[in-house]
N, C-alpha and C positions, 0 to 999 in steps of 0.2 A: 420049449417052441413059443415063438414069439407070434403073438394074436394081433392082428391087423384091426386097425379102427374101421367102423361101419358108420354111415350114416345115422343109424338109429342109437348109436352109442354117444353122438355128442349132445351135451346138454349145455344150453346157452343160459347164462344169467345177465344180470344189468348192473352196470357200474356207473357211479357219478363221480365226474371230477369237477371240482371248483377251480377255475383259472385264475381266481382273483390273487393277483401280486405274484405269480407263478412265471418262471422263465419258459419261453415259448418253446425251445427244443426239449427242456426237460421234461414239461408234460406230456408232449407231443410223442416223445418215445413211449411213455407209460401208456398213453392211449393206444397207440400202435400195437404195443404187445398185447393189449386186452381185446383188440379187435382180430388179431391174427390167432391168439389163442396159444400162445407160447408157453405160457406157466402151466397148462393142463397136461395131466401125465398120459393122456391119449392123444397129445398132438401129432398129426401128420402133416407134410407137406401139401399133399395132393388133395385135402378136403378142407373145407372152410369149418374151423374147429372154435372161432372165435365167438365173443360175446357181445351183447349191446353196450353201447356206451352212450352216455348224456353228458355233455360238457356246459357248464353254465358260467356266467361271467367271462364272456368271451372277450367282451371289449375292455376288460381291465387285465390282460394279459401284458407282462413284462418283456422287454429284450434287452440285452446288455450292450455296452458301447454305443457306437453310433449308429446302430441298425435303424433305429427309428426314421432318420432322413437319407440314409445311404442304402438301405436295402429296397431292390426294385422288384416289383411283380410286372411280367409281361405277357402278351396274349396277342394273339394275330387272328383276323378275322376270315382270312383267306383271300379277301380281295385287294386289289393294289392300294397301298397306302392305307391297310387295315391293322397295322402294328399300333398297339396301344402298350405305354408304360406308366405305372404309376408307383409310388413311394408307399412305404409301410404305413405312413401317416395319412395318407390320402385313403388308403385301403381300409384304414381303421375308420374312418368318417363315412365312406360309402357303404361298406359292409364287413363289421368286425368278425363275423363268425368265419370268412373266406380266409382268413390269416391262419387259424388253426387248420381249416379243411386242407389248405395247400401244404402245411407243414407234416401234417399226418399222411397225406397222400404220397408225398417224396418218401415217406418210411414204409411204406406197405410195400410188399413184392409186385414186380411188375409181371402179373400173370392173369389169366383168366378169372381167378377169383378177387381179384381187388375190387370190382366194381361190387360184388356183394359184401364185401368187408365194409366198404366205404358206405353201403347203404344202410348199414346198422349204427352209423355215426349221427348222434342229433346233438347240434351246436346250438347254444342261444345266447344272445349278448348280454342278458341280466339273469337274475336269481329265479325269474319265473318260467316254469317249462310244463309241458304237458304231460309229462310221463310220471307224475308224484306218484300214481297209485301203483306202480311197478315196486317203486321203492318201499312204500308202506307195507306190502304184503311181505317182502322179505325182512324189513324191521320187525316186523310182529313174529316171523318165524324164528329170528335170532333172540328175542325176548322169551317165546314160550321154549326156546331150548335152554336159555339161562334159567327159568323158574323150575325145568323140572330137573336141572342138576342141582339147585338148590334144595329141592324137596328130598332128593336121594341123598343128599349128604347129612 
């Protein structure tokens, strides 16, 4: 008999992605998988099973080919004449974190859970971020597990 996943079964962890020198589409798909929670054994489409994601060095992301000057980002204010368009170079100068946010947004499912998933994405343009304490606790757990395994051996 198949057991369905409940909200109480979902466990969220923290992932740190360094975008320095990485290709935009490749790292964005990995970030989207972590936000959706696809790799978890209890994943279901109707619940938000994803983890928290912190991305650093967003300003140093790479793109292939001529996308740096040819890729366009557009938006509309809703008012007449409110159409704005900018290239990847201009967006990188104005707000480099939005490059990754737009790429990941396009890879998330278009449903009611999308906003909740995107709210767990934290992007920083350089190495400094305010979530270092989340990763120190995870690293200490990993180190203590390794120490206990060494003592058993």
